[in-house]
Residue, then its C-alpha position, 0 to 999 in steps of 0.5 A: m736705235d738698235p743697229n739690228v732694227m735699223t738694218i731691218v728697216m733699211l732692208v724692208a725699205m729697199i724691198a719696198i722700193f724694188y717692188f714699186m720701181l720694178i715689179r709693179p710697173e712690169n706687172k702693169r705692162k704685162k696686164e695691159a698687153e694681155k688685155m690688148r691681145s684679148e680685144l683683138s678683132v678683125g680689121d685691126v692693124i697690128t705689129t708683131i714682135g718681129g716687125i711684121v705689119g698687117t691687118i687681121c682677117a681672122v681671130k681664133d682662140n690662140t691665133i690670128v691670121i693677118e694679111t700683110s700687103a696688097d698681094r693679100v699674103r696671109m700669115e698665122f701668128t700666135k696672139w702673144a707675138v702681137s707687140s702693138k695695135g695700130t700703125q707705127s710712125v717712122e720719123t726720118t732724119k736728114 
């Protein structure tokens, strides 16, 4: 085979590997996170990207209001600040 053709084939193969190993999974994670954030509703327990855990008490267009403790402290966050829905379990090692 011609060395130029071989170089082009290797370049195309590297780009395809790069796409399927890095770009595609990242886009999939972004879509899942956006879907989760758009489906937030009152009563859901969420964790923010800052580690604050609370229960949603109001949902607006771009923001949510959560209660964070038994003291009923309310805070407002933008929806993009929500990292996960549900409670996080922490395991301690001794």
